[in-house]
One Martini backbone bead per residue (centre of mass of N, CA, C, O) as a GRO file, in nm:
protein
  462
    1UNK     BB    1   0.092   0.037   0.024
    2UNK     BB    2   0.038   0.367  -0.102
    3UNK     BB    3   0.075   0.684  -0.124
    4UNK     BB    4  -0.095   0.896  -0.284
    5UNK     BB    5   0.011   1.140  -0.486
    6UNK     BB    6  -0.195   1.367  -0.399
    7UNK     BB    7  -0.098   1.343  -0.079
    8UNK     BB    8   0.213   1.484  -0.152
    9UNK     BB    9   0.190   1.793  -0.243
   10UNK     BB   10   0.267   1.871   0.017
   11UNK     BB   11   0.516   1.925   0.232
   12UNK     BB   12   0.320   1.774   0.424
   13UNK     BB   13   0.218   1.435   0.520
   14UNK     BB   14  -0.027   1.365   0.744
   15UNK     BB   15  -0.128   1.067   0.665
   16UNK     BB   16   0.117   0.868   0.718
   17UNK     BB   17   0.087   0.738   1.003
   18UNK     BB   18  -0.180   0.586   0.948
   19UNK     BB   19  -0.079   0.429   0.699
   20UNK     BB   20   0.158   0.296   0.848
   21UNK     BB   21  -0.027   0.128   1.030
   22UNK     BB   22  -0.169  -0.032   0.806
   23UNK     BB   23   0.087  -0.172   0.709
   24UNK     BB   24   0.158  -0.305   0.964
   25UNK     BB   25  -0.113  -0.469   0.994
   26UNK     BB   26  -0.054  -0.625   0.694
   27UNK     BB   27   0.227  -0.685   0.764
   28UNK     BB   28   0.530  -0.773   0.851
   29UNK     BB   29   0.707  -0.778   1.113
   30UNK     BB   30   0.957  -0.670   1.265
   31UNK     BB   31   1.224  -0.689   1.423
   32UNK     BB   32   1.311  -0.705   1.730
   33UNK     BB   33   1.448  -0.550   1.966
   34UNK     BB   34   1.798  -0.530   2.020
   35UNK     BB   35   2.165  -0.538   2.052
   36UNK     BB   36   2.220  -0.483   1.778
   37UNK     BB   37   2.519  -0.382   1.602
   38UNK     BB   38   2.710  -0.146   1.412
   39UNK     BB   39   2.911   0.004   1.235
   40UNK     BB   40   3.027   0.331   1.307
   41UNK     BB   41   3.104   0.620   1.327
   42UNK     BB   42   3.357   0.747   1.519
   43UNK     BB   43   3.166   1.021   1.511
   44UNK     BB   44   2.844   1.122   1.529
   45UNK     BB   45   2.922   1.446   1.472
   46UNK     BB   46   3.064   1.405   1.233
   47UNK     BB   47   3.145   1.536   0.925
   48UNK     BB   48   3.058   1.423   0.643
   49UNK     BB   49   3.097   1.375   0.313
   50UNK     BB   50   2.893   1.472   0.093
   51UNK     BB   51   2.821   1.392  -0.214
   52UNK     BB   52   2.878   1.684  -0.335
   53UNK     BB   53   3.192   1.652  -0.213
   54UNK     BB   54   3.291   1.436  -0.382
   55UNK     BB   55   3.556   1.311  -0.587
   56UNK     BB   56   3.386   1.149  -0.753
   57UNK     BB   57   3.211   1.001  -1.011
   58UNK     BB   58   2.911   1.067  -1.181
   59UNK     BB   59   2.722   0.828  -1.385
   60UNK     BB   60   2.419   0.777  -1.346
   61UNK     BB   61   2.103   0.631  -1.324
   62UNK     BB   62   2.105   0.429  -1.570
   63UNK     BB   63   2.309   0.233  -1.419
   64UNK     BB   64   2.041   0.133  -1.217
   65UNK     BB   65   1.788   0.045  -1.432
   66UNK     BB   66   1.818  -0.232  -1.462
   67UNK     BB   67   1.632  -0.530  -1.407
   68UNK     BB   68   1.899  -0.674  -1.266
   69UNK     BB   69   1.918  -0.440  -1.053
   70UNK     BB   70   1.692  -0.155  -0.987
   71UNK     BB   71   1.450  -0.223  -1.229
   72UNK     BB   72   1.243  -0.386  -1.105
   73UNK     BB   73   0.887  -0.447  -1.059
   74UNK     BB   74   0.987  -0.675  -0.880
   75UNK     BB   75   1.084  -0.862  -0.646
   76UNK     BB   76   1.366  -1.056  -0.603
   77UNK     BB   77   1.431  -1.367  -0.552
   78UNK     BB   78   1.684  -1.410  -0.313
   79UNK     BB   79   1.732  -1.119  -0.252
   80UNK     BB   80   1.890  -0.871  -0.039
   81UNK     BB   81   1.725  -0.690  -0.248
   82UNK     BB   82   1.469  -0.577  -0.411
   83UNK     BB   83   1.527  -0.425  -0.710
   84UNK     BB   84   1.299  -0.160  -0.709
   85UNK     BB   85   1.422   0.125  -0.657
   86UNK     BB   86   1.402   0.279  -0.936
   87UNK     BB   87   1.091   0.253  -0.972
   88UNK     BB   88   1.010   0.401  -0.729
   89UNK     BB   89   1.158   0.659  -0.774
   90UNK     BB   90   1.056   0.727  -1.072
   91UNK     BB   91   0.738   0.721  -1.003
   92UNK     BB   92   0.697   0.843  -0.677
   93UNK     BB   93   0.940   1.021  -0.630
   94UNK     BB   94   1.011   1.367  -0.597
   95UNK     BB   95   1.309   1.367  -0.669
   96UNK     BB   96   1.290   1.286  -0.975
   97UNK     BB   97   1.128   1.597  -1.010
   98UNK     BB   98   1.298   1.843  -0.907
   99UNK     BB   99   1.409   1.969  -1.171
  100UNK     BB  100   1.139   2.019  -1.321
  101UNK     BB  101   1.038   2.243  -1.120
  102UNK     BB  102   1.224   2.476  -1.247
  103UNK     BB  103   0.995   2.516  -1.496
  104UNK     BB  104   0.778   2.638  -1.332
  105UNK     BB  105   0.605   2.917  -1.248
  106UNK     BB  106   0.712   2.938  -0.951
  107UNK     BB  107   1.004   2.940  -1.018
  108UNK     BB  108   1.004   3.175  -1.220
  109UNK     BB  109   0.894   3.389  -1.015
  110UNK     BB  110   1.123   3.365  -0.815
  111UNK     BB  111   1.342   3.457  -1.014
  112UNK     BB  112   1.219   3.737  -1.069
  113UNK     BB  113   1.207   3.849  -0.777
  114UNK     BB  114   1.536   3.804  -0.743
  115UNK     BB  115   1.688   3.870  -1.022
  116UNK     BB  116   1.776   3.666  -1.208
  117UNK     BB  117   1.990   3.605  -1.484
  118UNK     BB  118   1.885   3.309  -1.457
  119UNK     BB  119   1.749   3.031  -1.471
  120UNK     BB  120   1.672   2.795  -1.238
  121UNK     BB  121   1.805   2.558  -1.412
  122UNK     BB  122   2.105   2.740  -1.375
  123UNK     BB  123   2.091   2.795  -1.067
  124UNK     BB  124   2.275   2.717  -0.805
  125UNK     BB  125   2.061   2.764  -0.566
  126UNK     BB  126   1.871   2.544  -0.709
  127UNK     BB  127   2.047   2.295  -0.791
  128UNK     BB  128   2.160   2.206  -0.498
  129UNK     BB  129   1.845   2.074  -0.443
  130UNK     BB  130   1.723   1.976  -0.738
  131UNK     BB  131   2.000   1.847  -0.764
  132UNK     BB  132   2.312   1.695  -0.879
  133UNK     BB  133   2.557   1.936  -0.803
  134UNK     BB  134   2.842   1.891  -0.982
  135UNK     BB  135   3.125   1.905  -1.115
  136UNK     BB  136   3.188   1.875  -1.442
  137UNK     BB  137   3.441   1.680  -1.404
  138UNK     BB  138   3.217   1.476  -1.234
  139UNK     BB  139   3.073   1.410  -1.502
  140UNK     BB  140   2.942   1.178  -1.670
  141UNK     BB  141   2.813   1.070  -1.972
  142UNK     BB  142   2.517   0.995  -1.808
  143UNK     BB  143   2.474   1.265  -1.685
  144UNK     BB  144   2.175   1.427  -1.536
  145UNK     BB  145   1.976   1.675  -1.430
  146UNK     BB  146   1.687   1.527  -1.488
  147UNK     BB  147   1.729   1.332  -1.229
  148UNK     BB  148   1.778   1.499  -1.002
  149UNK     BB  149   1.743   1.351  -0.704
  150UNK     BB  150   1.965   1.109  -0.715
  151UNK     BB  151   2.126   0.832  -0.625
  152UNK     BB  152   2.401   1.001  -0.587
  153UNK     BB  153   2.283   1.226  -0.398
  154UNK     BB  154   2.271   0.997  -0.158
  155UNK     BB  155   2.495   0.741  -0.227
  156UNK     BB  156   2.686   0.845  -0.409
  157UNK     BB  157   2.934   0.839  -0.613
  158UNK     BB  158   2.997   0.552  -0.839
  159UNK     BB  159   3.280   0.525  -0.969
  160UNK     BB  160   3.401   0.304  -0.747
  161UNK     BB  161   3.114   0.108  -0.685
  162UNK     BB  162   2.944  -0.002  -0.917
  163UNK     BB  163   3.100  -0.272  -0.983
  164UNK     BB  164   3.186  -0.379  -0.684
  165UNK     BB  165   2.884  -0.417  -0.551
  166UNK     BB  166   2.832  -0.695  -0.753
  167UNK     BB  167   3.031  -0.874  -0.637
  168UNK     BB  168   3.146  -1.135  -0.510
  169UNK     BB  169   3.166  -1.059  -0.156
  170UNK     BB  170   3.053  -0.809  -0.117
  171UNK     BB  171   3.033  -0.545   0.114
  172UNK     BB  172   2.926  -0.283   0.279
  173UNK     BB  173   3.207  -0.190   0.377
  174UNK     BB  174   3.329  -0.176   0.102
  175UNK     BB  175   3.147   0.034  -0.018
  176UNK     BB  176   3.213   0.257   0.182
  177UNK     BB  177   3.520   0.274   0.095
  178UNK     BB  178   3.423   0.343  -0.221
  179UNK     BB  179   3.179   0.586  -0.146
  180UNK     BB  180   2.945   0.502   0.004
  181UNK     BB  181   2.678   0.627   0.162
  182UNK     BB  182   2.557   0.604   0.513
  183UNK     BB  183   2.219   0.592   0.525
  184UNK     BB  184   2.183   0.389   0.779
  185UNK     BB  185   2.289   0.615   0.953
  186UNK     BB  186   2.141   0.848   1.121
  187UNK     BB  187   2.327   1.088   1.113
  188UNK     BB  188   2.411   1.076   0.814
  189UNK     BB  189   2.117   1.100   0.721
  190UNK     BB  190   2.047   1.377   0.851
  191UNK     BB  191   2.275   1.549   0.717
  192UNK     BB  192   2.170   1.498   0.429
  193UNK     BB  193   1.872   1.581   0.435
  194UNK     BB  194   1.918   1.870   0.583
  195UNK     BB  195   2.090   2.010   0.348
  196UNK     BB  196   1.794   2.074   0.222
  197UNK     BB  197   1.544   2.073   0.443
  198UNK     BB  198   1.726   2.319   0.580
  199UNK     BB  199   2.052   2.331   0.596
  200UNK     BB  200   2.377   2.475   0.536
  201UNK     BB  201   2.669   2.634   0.453
  202UNK     BB  202   2.590   2.596   0.137
  203UNK     BB  203   2.262   2.563   0.196
  204UNK     BB  204   1.987   2.794   0.203
  205UNK     BB  205   1.663   2.890   0.315
  206UNK     BB  206   1.544   3.190   0.316
  207UNK     BB  207   1.337   3.450   0.364
  208UNK     BB  208   1.371   3.579   0.095
  209UNK     BB  209   1.294   3.323  -0.069
  210UNK     BB  210   1.014   3.298   0.053
  211UNK     BB  211   0.912   3.579  -0.030
  212UNK     BB  212   0.940   3.494  -0.347
  213UNK     BB  213   0.780   3.173  -0.300
  214UNK     BB  214   0.899   2.971  -0.129
  215UNK     BB  215   0.837   2.721   0.058
  216UNK     BB  216   0.802   2.609   0.351
  217UNK     BB  217   1.008   2.458   0.594
  218UNK     BB  218   0.918   2.124   0.658
  219UNK     BB  219   1.067   1.871   0.885
  220UNK     BB  220   1.077   1.500   0.909
  221UNK     BB  221   1.251   1.222   0.884
  222UNK     BB  222   1.067   0.979   0.915
  223UNK     BB  223   0.827   1.073   0.753
  224UNK     BB  224   0.982   1.136   0.481
  225UNK     BB  225   1.080   0.852   0.428
  226UNK     BB  226   0.799   0.731   0.390
  227UNK     BB  227   0.674   0.944   0.177
  228UNK     BB  228   0.867   0.936  -0.066
  229UNK     BB  229   0.921   0.650  -0.069
  230UNK     BB  230   1.057   0.388   0.057
  231UNK     BB  231   1.324   0.161  -0.104
  232UNK     BB  232   1.331   0.005   0.173
  233UNK     BB  233   1.382  -0.295   0.386
  234UNK     BB  234   1.417  -0.346   0.738
  235UNK     BB  235   1.501  -0.634   0.771
  236UNK     BB  236   1.699  -0.880   0.887
  237UNK     BB  237   1.898  -0.863   0.651
  238UNK     BB  238   1.950  -0.565   0.657
  239UNK     BB  239   2.054  -0.553   0.949
  240UNK     BB  240   2.289  -0.744   0.917
  241UNK     BB  241   2.446  -0.561   0.691
  242UNK     BB  242   2.403  -0.305   0.885
  243UNK     BB  243   2.149  -0.209   1.095
  244UNK     BB  244   1.941  -0.111   1.310
  245UNK     BB  245   1.616  -0.007   1.277
  246UNK     BB  246   1.516   0.324   1.401
  247UNK     BB  247   1.272   0.548   1.394
  248UNK     BB  248   1.306   0.713   1.654
  249UNK     BB  249   1.601   0.775   1.622
  250UNK     BB  250   1.574   0.930   1.367
  251UNK     BB  251   1.390   1.147   1.468
  252UNK     BB  252   1.564   1.259   1.709
  253UNK     BB  253   1.821   1.330   1.545
  254UNK     BB  254   1.683   1.518   1.345
  255UNK     BB  255   1.596   1.730   1.568
  256UNK     BB  256   1.869   1.789   1.683
  257UNK     BB  257   1.998   1.890   1.413
  258UNK     BB  258   1.810   2.130   1.373
  259UNK     BB  259   1.895   2.282   1.627
  260UNK     BB  260   2.200   2.287   1.549
  261UNK     BB  261   2.169   2.446   1.287
  262UNK     BB  262   2.032   2.701   1.407
  263UNK     BB  263   2.272   2.783   1.571
  264UNK     BB  264   2.471   2.822   1.342
  265UNK     BB  265   2.314   3.060   1.218
  266UNK     BB  266   2.289   3.249   1.463
  267UNK     BB  267   2.623   3.283   1.489
  268UNK     BB  268   2.631   3.365   1.193
  269UNK     BB  269   2.705   3.671   1.041
  270UNK     BB  270   2.608   3.577   0.744
  271UNK     BB  271   2.340   3.397   0.802
  272UNK     BB  272   2.213   3.573   1.070
  273UNK     BB  273   2.179   3.802   0.846
  274UNK     BB  274   1.965   4.074   0.689
  275UNK     BB  275   2.114   4.319   0.736
  276UNK     BB  276   1.953   4.455   0.999
  277UNK     BB  277   1.847   4.181   1.018
  278UNK     BB  278   1.769   3.896   1.101
  279UNK     BB  279   1.712   3.572   1.025
  280UNK     BB  280   1.372   3.510   0.987
  281UNK     BB  281   1.366   3.194   0.942
  282UNK     BB  282   1.414   3.142   1.264
  283UNK     BB  283   1.123   3.205   1.291
  284UNK     BB  284   0.796   3.217   1.339
  285UNK     BB  285   0.588   3.264   1.102
  286UNK     BB  286   0.295   3.279   1.274
  287UNK     BB  287   0.373   3.532   1.443
  288UNK     BB  288   0.317   3.717   1.176
  289UNK     BB  289   0.138   3.527   0.984
  290UNK     BB  290  -0.145   3.698   1.072
  291UNK     BB  291  -0.412   3.833   1.167
  292UNK     BB  292  -0.455   4.116   1.356
  293UNK     BB  293  -0.741   4.020   1.479
  294UNK     BB  294  -0.585   3.783   1.615
  295UNK     BB  295  -0.634   3.626   1.945
  296UNK     BB  296  -0.369   3.400   2.055
  297UNK     BB  297  -0.228   3.492   2.298
  298UNK     BB  298  -0.023   3.315   2.532
  299UNK     BB  299   0.142   3.193   2.786
  300UNK     BB  300   0.471   2.999   2.747
  301UNK     BB  301   0.739   3.172   2.791
  302UNK     BB  302   0.935   3.276   3.013
  303UNK     BB  303   0.942   3.631   2.984
  304UNK     BB  304   0.709   3.643   2.750
  305UNK     BB  305   0.545   3.870   2.601
  306UNK     BB  306   0.359   4.039   2.410
  307UNK     BB  307   0.528   4.074   2.091
  308UNK     BB  308   0.733   3.874   2.100
  309UNK     BB  309   1.014   3.750   1.951
  310UNK     BB  310   1.030   3.399   1.826
  311UNK     BB  311   1.166   3.135   1.794
  312UNK     BB  312   1.164   2.846   1.618
  313UNK     BB  313   1.047   2.570   1.853
  314UNK     BB  314   0.950   2.300   1.731
  315UNK     BB  315   1.207   2.120   1.766
  316UNK     BB  316   1.269   2.193   2.074
  317UNK     BB  317   1.015   2.057   2.184
  318UNK     BB  318   1.109   1.765   2.100
  319UNK     BB  319   1.392   1.764   2.236
  320UNK     BB  320   1.305   1.798   2.524
  321UNK     BB  321   1.179   1.523   2.544
  322UNK     BB  322   1.410   1.345   2.456
  323UNK     BB  323   1.625   1.435   2.686
  324UNK     BB  324   1.448   1.351   2.929
  325UNK     BB  325   1.462   1.042   2.849
  326UNK     BB  326   1.785   0.990   2.792
  327UNK     BB  327   1.883   1.262   2.992
  328UNK     BB  328   1.754   1.431   3.250
  329UNK     BB  329   1.982   1.645   3.313
  330UNK     BB  330   2.001   1.735   3.016
  331UNK     BB  331   1.709   1.815   2.992
  332UNK     BB  332   1.714   2.049   3.189
  333UNK     BB  333   1.938   2.215   3.042
  334UNK     BB  334   1.794   2.243   2.784
  335UNK     BB  335   1.532   2.384   2.886
  336UNK     BB  336   1.694   2.634   3.007
  337UNK     BB  337   1.840   2.725   2.745
  338UNK     BB  338   1.595   2.784   2.577
  339UNK     BB  339   1.472   2.996   2.755
  340UNK     BB  340   1.710   3.195   2.751
  341UNK     BB  341   1.719   3.231   2.446
  342UNK     BB  342   1.443   3.364   2.414
  343UNK     BB  343   1.486   3.590   2.600
  344UNK     BB  344   1.738   3.717   2.467
  345UNK     BB  345   1.606   3.769   2.186
  346UNK     BB  346   1.381   3.964   2.326
  347UNK     BB  347   1.561   4.098   2.611
  348UNK     BB  348   1.840   4.046   2.606
  349UNK     BB  349   2.149   3.941   2.605
  350UNK     BB  350   2.334   3.645   2.533
  351UNK     BB  351   2.249   3.465   2.256
  352UNK     BB  352   2.506   3.341   2.153
  353UNK     BB  353   2.589   3.182   2.410
  354UNK     BB  354   2.323   3.011   2.416
  355UNK     BB  355   2.364   2.885   2.129
  356UNK     BB  356   2.634   2.740   2.203
  357UNK     BB  357   2.521   2.574   2.430
  358UNK     BB  358   2.298   2.423   2.270
  359UNK     BB  359   2.489   2.294   2.072
  360UNK     BB  360   2.649   2.127   2.290
  361UNK     BB  361   2.391   1.968   2.374
  362UNK     BB  362   2.329   1.839   2.096
  363UNK     BB  363   2.590   1.677   2.079
  364UNK     BB  364   2.535   1.506   2.337
  365UNK     BB  365   2.263   1.390   2.242
  366UNK     BB  366   2.349   1.251   1.973
  367UNK     BB  367   2.551   1.061   2.111
  368UNK     BB  368   2.342   0.917   2.294
  369UNK     BB  369   2.151   0.819   2.076
  370UNK     BB  370   2.358   0.653   1.900
  371UNK     BB  371   2.396   0.435   2.147
  372UNK     BB  372   2.099   0.375   2.164
  373UNK     BB  373   1.838   0.166   2.266
  374UNK     BB  374   1.506   0.179   2.196
  375UNK     BB  375   1.257   0.149   2.420
  376UNK     BB  376   0.934   0.122   2.515
  377UNK     BB  377   0.962   0.320   2.742
  378UNK     BB  378   1.073   0.555   2.575
  379UNK     BB  379   0.833   0.583   2.379
  380UNK     BB  380   0.618   0.634   2.595
  381UNK     BB  381   0.742   0.881   2.722
  382UNK     BB  382   0.741   1.059   2.473
  383UNK     BB  383   0.448   1.045   2.399
  384UNK     BB  384   0.348   1.160   2.668
  385UNK     BB  385   0.495   1.418   2.667
  386UNK     BB  386   0.375   1.541   2.403
  387UNK     BB  387   0.085   1.542   2.508
  388UNK     BB  388   0.128   1.718   2.761
  389UNK     BB  389   0.235   1.962   2.625
  390UNK     BB  390  -0.016   2.025   2.461
  391UNK     BB  391  -0.216   2.037   2.713
  392UNK     BB  392  -0.021   2.284   2.831
  393UNK     BB  393   0.023   2.485   2.561
  394UNK     BB  394   0.287   2.436   2.359
  395UNK     BB  395   0.087   2.402   2.078
  396UNK     BB  396  -0.028   2.691   1.982
  397UNK     BB  397   0.149   2.674   1.752
  398UNK     BB  398   0.168   2.542   1.454
  399UNK     BB  399   0.464   2.425   1.420
  400UNK     BB  400   0.439   2.250   1.682
  401UNK     BB  401   0.197   2.081   1.586
  402UNK     BB  402   0.320   1.967   1.341
  403UNK     BB  403   0.555   1.821   1.472
  404UNK     BB  404   0.383   1.656   1.676
  405UNK     BB  405   0.230   1.484   1.470
  406UNK     BB  406   0.474   1.353   1.335
  407UNK     BB  407   0.582   1.236   1.595
  408UNK     BB  408   0.343   1.072   1.701
  409UNK     BB  409   0.325   0.897   1.446
  410UNK     BB  410   0.608   0.767   1.463
  411UNK     BB  411   0.598   0.650   1.736
  412UNK     BB  412   0.342   0.487   1.702
  413UNK     BB  413   0.422   0.314   1.472
  414UNK     BB  414   0.673   0.178   1.606
  415UNK     BB  415   0.518   0.065   1.844
  416UNK     BB  416   0.338  -0.124   1.672
  417UNK     BB  417   0.570  -0.287   1.538
  418UNK     BB  418   0.662  -0.371   1.859
  419UNK     BB  419   0.377  -0.437   2.014
  420UNK     BB  420   0.286  -0.172   2.208
  421UNK     BB  421   0.032  -0.154   2.023
  422UNK     BB  422  -0.273  -0.318   1.947
  423UNK     BB  423  -0.444  -0.090   1.773
  424UNK     BB  424  -0.473   0.049   1.461
  425UNK     BB  425  -0.752   0.174   1.461
  426UNK     BB  426  -0.735   0.357   1.713
  427UNK     BB  427  -0.480   0.512   1.625
  428UNK     BB  428  -0.590   0.614   1.353
  429UNK     BB  429  -0.816   0.784   1.464
  430UNK     BB  430  -0.637   0.979   1.638
  431UNK     BB  431  -0.462   1.078   1.403
  432UNK     BB  432  -0.678   1.205   1.219
  433UNK     BB  433  -0.738   1.440   1.405
  434UNK     BB  434  -0.459   1.561   1.406
  435UNK     BB  435  -0.436   1.606   1.098
  436UNK     BB  436  -0.683   1.787   1.077
  437UNK     BB  437  -0.569   2.021   1.273
  438UNK     BB  438  -0.301   2.055   1.048
  439UNK     BB  439  -0.413   2.101   0.737
  440UNK     BB  440  -0.425   2.419   0.811
  441UNK     BB  441  -0.252   2.695   0.894
  442UNK     BB  442  -0.478   2.925   0.866
  443UNK     BB  443  -0.694   2.728   1.055
  444UNK     BB  444  -0.565   2.707   1.320
  445UNK     BB  445  -0.667   2.527   1.641
  446UNK     BB  446  -0.569   2.477   1.956
  447UNK     BB  447  -0.845   2.345   2.058
  448UNK     BB  448  -0.854   2.119   1.854
  449UNK     BB  449  -0.575   1.997   1.915
  450UNK     BB  450  -0.636   1.926   2.210
  451UNK     BB  451  -0.878   1.743   2.156
  452UNK     BB  452  -0.717   1.535   1.988
  453UNK     BB  453  -0.515   1.463   2.209
  454UNK     BB  454  -0.718   1.339   2.404
  455UNK     BB  455  -0.812   1.126   2.211
  456UNK     BB  456  -0.544   0.989   2.168
  457UNK     BB  457  -0.485   0.908   2.451
  458UNK     BB  458  -0.724   0.722   2.478
  459UNK     BB  459  -0.669   0.527   2.227
  460UNK     BB  460  -0.371   0.430   2.374
  461UNK     BB  461  -0.378   0.431   2.697
  462UNK     BB  462  -0.226   0.696   2.853
   0.00000   0.00000   0.00000
């Protein structure tokens, strides 16, 4: 069962979690969580060379498309990979059409608004995330921009591993040494996906770009992996070759890295400012973009009164719960630092110092998450914490409710797969109400969202 194409036209597909649970209900259960681990990067916070930085040649998607390679329309029996990966990517994955989006009227209007001298299909700012934009010297004869965010954009240029990865006796470790990017490792995966879906030192969607017409950036790693849709199946064989797949860990690390990247932008004098103003993309869009007649404000962050400008803390709210579960003392420090940061941004004090402190705390949290096996008690505690935060008024703003909905769906889905939630029907019903409450950012009602949270809590017996 796949999400219908029309359901993923929006930046965020809210129905994913419910559909994911239905898939889990009718499909084979994943392997139970155990102590299995695999080789990790030497330092989970180390910056790996992302595929567009690699020195190897990109040979083009067509080299993966053969029906005996990854282009089969049906999974091949007795193969340890599906071998349908190219078909899934080319037919239903939006990454395959990302370059073509640069020719539509919205992209052309953005280019006109920004005064680009070249069309978006030739503009580096656009190509960096809508295609696999590598230097001309590293493009093979069959490389095409029309492939969009291609196989090699995520799995790394295949110049050294294309032939060797199909040889008898080739191992995943051998492929990694030859330049395959380690997408199975949660930190590496998060760094790769966030490089476009949030930004990094090389590429970043600014408020100016959004003002010109670019969609708002909203991202959650586990949800977007599924809605992509995923073209891999983390069964027991996959986990044996690579490592244990843990969707909650992927979600948690993704959230921590978003906060970490935000702090990098905040302290960077080049990216953190836009003329006289700070980089406004760091702030909550809906704090400003709402009718002046709307009276939604209520106390939420200590020391911040009406009219205070607040950083977009949607991922911070997720991280605060994660940290409290993984390392309670660290969680207390993270919560205190986040509060001080918001206070200094709005009312004086050293915001840069607080941002650097929070960056260090995210580094510690990511390292702790990378080493941890997520147990049922962890998942239940995170889920309960998110629901309680919402009922206490922490998700009065749309961005927080949006992230919480995706987070609750991901955690609940993973809990169901692990047998920790008994009824897919009950959970799906509760999730459907949450998704309906955040289906339209311009009509978001905190009261409706809280009512949906109460119903969800009852549906899962928390």
